[in-house]
C-alpha positions in Angstrom: 82.7 111.7 138.4 84.5 112.7 135.2 87.9 112.2 136.9 86.8 108.7 138.1 85.7 107.8 134.6 89.0 109.0 133.1 90.9 107.1 135.7 88.9 103.9 135.2 89.2 104.2 131.4 93.0 104.7 131.6 93.4 101.7 133.9 91.3 99.5 131.7 93.4 100.5 128.6 96.6 99.8 130.5 95.3 96.5 131.7 94.3 95.5 128.2 97.7 96.6 126.9 99.3 94.4 129.6 97.4 91.4 128.3 98.1 92.2 124.7 101.8 92.6 125.5 102.2 89.0 126.6 104.6 87.2 124.4 103.3 84.8 121.7 103.3 81.1 122.7 104.3 81.9 126.4 107.9 81.6 125.5 108.3 84.7 123.3 110.3 84.8 120.1 113.4 83.7 122.0 111.7 80.7 123.6 109.9 78.9 120.8 107.5 77.2 123.3 104.0 76.9 122.0 105.2 77.2 118.5 105.4 73.5 117.5 105.2 74.1 113.8 107.7 76.9 113.7 110.0 75.2 116.2 110.2 72.0 114.2 110.8 73.7 110.9 113.3 76.1 112.3 115.3 73.4 114.2 115.3 71.3 111.1 116.4 74.2 108.8 119.1 75.3 111.2 120.6 71.8 111.5 121.7 72.5 115.1 124.6 70.5 116.6 123.9 68.7 119.9 125.9 71.4 121.7 123.8 74.2 120.1 120.5 72.3 121.0 121.7 72.0 124.6 122.6 75.8 124.8 119.2 76.7 123.2 117.4 74.7 125.8 119.4 76.2 128.6 118.7 79.7 127.3 115.0 78.9 126.9 114.7 77.5 130.4 116.6 80.4 132.0 114.4 82.9 130.1 111.2 81.2 131.1 112.2 81.1 134.8 112.8 84.8 134.8 109.6 85.6 132.9 107.4 83.5 135.1 108.7 85.4 138.2 108.1 88.8 136.5 104.6 87.8 135.3 103.8 86.7 138.8 104.7 90.2 140.0 102.4 91.7 137.4 99.6 89.5 138.5 100.1 90.5 142.1 100.1 94.1 141.1 96.9 93.6 139.2 95.3 92.1 142.3 96.4 95.1 144.3 94.9 97.3 141.6 91.6 95.6 141.8 91.6 96.2 145.6 92.4 99.8 145.1 89.6 100.3 142.5 87.2 98.6 144.8 88.0 100.9 147.8 85.6 103.6 148.7 88.4 106.2 148.4 90.5 105.9 145.3 94.2 106.3 146.0 95.3 107.8 142.7 99.0 107.9 143.4 99.1 104.2 144.5 97.1 103.2 141.3 99.5 105.2 139.1 102.5 103.7 140.8 101.3 100.1 140.3 100.5 100.8 136.6 104.0 102.3 136.2 105.5 99.3 138.0 103.7 96.9 135.6 105.0 98.9 132.6 108.6 98.6 133.9 108.1 94.9 134.4 106.8 94.4 130.9 109.7 96.4 129.5 112.1 94.1 131.5 110.4 91.0 130.0 110.7 92.4 126.5 114.4 93.3 127.1 115.1 89.8 128.4 113.5 88.3 125.3 115.6 90.5 123.0 118.7 89.5 125.0 117.8 85.9 124.7 117.3 86.2 120.9 120.8 87.7 120.5 122.3 85.0 122.7 120.7 82.4 120.5 121.7 84.2 117.4 125.4 84.4 118.5 125.5 80.6 119.1 124.9 80.1 115.4 127.3 80.1 112.5 126.9 82.6 109.6 124.6 80.4 107.5 122.5 79.4 110.5 122.2 83.1 111.4 120.7 84.0 108.0 118.1 81.2 108.4 117.4 82.3 112.0 116.9 85.9 111.1 114.6 85.1 108.2 112.5 82.6 110.2 112.1 84.8 113.3 111.2 87.7 111.0 108.4 85.7 109.5 107.2 84.7 113.0 107.1 88.3 114.0 105.1 89.3 110.9 102.6 86.5 111.7 102.2 87.8 115.2 101.7 91.3 113.9 99.0 90.2 111.5 97.3 88.3 114.2 97.3 91.3 116.5 96.0 93.6 113.8 93.1 91.1 113.1 92.2 91.0 116.8 92.3 94.8 116.9 90.1 95.2 113.9 87.4 92.9 115.4 87.5 94.6 118.7 86.3 98.0 117.6 83.1 98.2 119.5 81.8 100.0 122.5 80.5 98.7 125.8 77.0 98.5 124.2 78.2 96.1 121.5 77.7 98.8 118.8 80.7 100.1 116.8 82.4 103.1 118.4 81.6 106.4 116.7 85.2 106.8 115.7 85.1 103.5 113.6 81.7 104.0 111.9 
């Protein structure tokens, strides 16, 4: 029973981490989608040429296509995990393999986002690069603060009372 509880707790934490690891605005820091305010301000501040705008859009679309496919695989793996947890006999190696696979996919998504950021950065001239670095740094700080606020409000147990550790 203890082993089942530990396994269930571990899977729940990994599933929660999967959800929390999803990029902000569904496009990530390299995509800018869902960030209307930041996107408008950044594009205006960068004073992009038409060629740069076209390249940014191409990079964004390519990234989103790849990320959608990878997220679909994570969702499929999560469905398989649900089936494995619902089974009468838990298949621990299969569960661990799916969790590892999801972690590798998440790492791939983050790597693609970083690659995309550098591709965008390299399309800019020196002045634009300074603005881009400063603006994306602010976006990341805003995301970090939002995650920390969410974490601070989520410190409660299953019974709705604060966990002993946070009292």
